[in-house]
C-alpha positions as CSV (number, residue, x, y, z in Angstrom):
1,M,17.3,-30.3,-106.3
2,S,15.2,-27.3,-107.3
3,K,14.5,-24.5,-104.9
4,E,10.8,-25.4,-104.8
5,K,11.5,-29.0,-103.9
6,V,13.9,-27.9,-101.1
7,F,11.3,-25.5,-99.8
8,N,8.7,-28.3,-99.8
9,V,11.1,-30.4,-97.6
10,F,10.8,-27.9,-94.8
11,F,7.3,-26.6,-95.3
12,R,4.0,-28.0,-96.4
13,E,3.5,-26.2,-99.7
14,K,-0.2,-25.2,-99.6
15,P,-0.4,-23.8,-96.1
16,A,2.8,-21.8,-96.6
17,M,1.6,-20.5,-99.9
18,M,-1.7,-19.5,-98.3
19,L,0.0,-17.4,-95.7
20,I,2.3,-15.8,-98.4
21,G,-0.8,-15.2,-100.6
22,L,-2.6,-13.5,-97.8
23,K,0.4,-11.4,-96.9
24,N,0.9,-10.2,-100.5
25,A,-2.8,-9.7,-101.3
26,K,-3.5,-6.2,-102.8
27,N,-7.3,-6.4,-102.2
28,Q,-9.7,-8.2,-99.9
29,I,-9.4,-11.9,-100.2
30,Y,-11.9,-14.8,-99.7
31,A,-11.3,-18.5,-99.2
32,S,-12.5,-19.3,-102.8
33,S,-10.1,-16.8,-104.4
34,L,-7.3,-18.1,-102.2
35,A,-8.1,-21.6,-103.3
36,K,-7.8,-20.6,-107.0
37,Q,-4.6,-18.7,-106.4
38,I,-2.8,-21.7,-104.9
39,D,-4.5,-24.3,-107.1
40,C,-6.2,-26.1,-104.2
41,T,-9.8,-27.2,-103.5
42,Y,-12.0,-24.9,-101.5
43,S,-12.7,-27.5,-98.8
44,H,-9.0,-28.1,-98.3
45,V,-8.4,-24.4,-98.0
46,V,-11.2,-23.9,-95.5
47,K,-9.9,-26.8,-93.4
48,I,-6.4,-25.3,-93.3
49,L,-7.8,-21.8,-92.6
50,Q,-9.7,-23.1,-89.6
51,E,-6.5,-24.5,-88.2
52,M,-4.7,-21.2,-88.8
53,E,-7.5,-19.3,-87.1
54,K,-7.1,-21.6,-84.0
55,A,-3.4,-20.8,-84.1
56,E,-4.3,-17.1,-84.3
57,L,-2.5,-16.6,-87.6
58,I,-5.6,-15.4,-89.5
59,Q,-9.0,-14.0,-88.7
60,F,-12.3,-14.2,-90.6
61,D,-14.2,-10.9,-91.0
62,K,-17.8,-11.7,-91.8
63,Q,-19.4,-9.1,-94.0
64,G,-22.9,-10.3,-94.9
65,R,-22.6,-13.7,-96.5
66,L,-19.0,-13.3,-97.2
67,K,-16.0,-14.0,-95.0
68,L,-13.0,-11.9,-95.7
69,L,-9.6,-13.2,-94.6
70,S,-6.8,-11.2,-93.0
71,L,-3.6,-12.0,-91.2
72,T,-3.1,-11.3,-87.6
73,K,0.1,-9.6,-86.5
74,N,1.6,-13.0,-85.6
75,G,0.3,-14.4,-88.9
76,F,2.0,-11.6,-90.9
77,D,5.3,-12.2,-89.1
78,V,5.1,-15.9,-89.8
79,A,4.2,-15.3,-93.5
80,D,7.1,-12.8,-93.8
81,N,9.6,-15.2,-92.4
82,I,8.4,-18.1,-94.6
83,E,8.7,-15.8,-97.6
84,K,12.2,-14.8,-96.6
85,I,13.3,-18.4,-96.2
86,R,11.7,-19.4,-99.5
87,N,13.7,-16.6,-101.2
88,M,16.9,-17.7,-99.6
89,L,16.6,-21.3,-100.9
């Protein structure tokens, strides 16, 4: 079984990749750019991001019409651990 398939057994791929994508972002990131990065629809990404915001893993920073995404301290820790597990598999 490939490493990616093993990882997907333990984690839902898209939400996990969203957190890792936010953790590794070099610049400011928006929901639309995150959707492109993980090959997912914008509406699906927004739905997942809203759940992550409720869980206090991410926060939206509204700047005019744009909403920037950033990880909270807890979100960064979760993303870091997911990435470590992914690399171990």
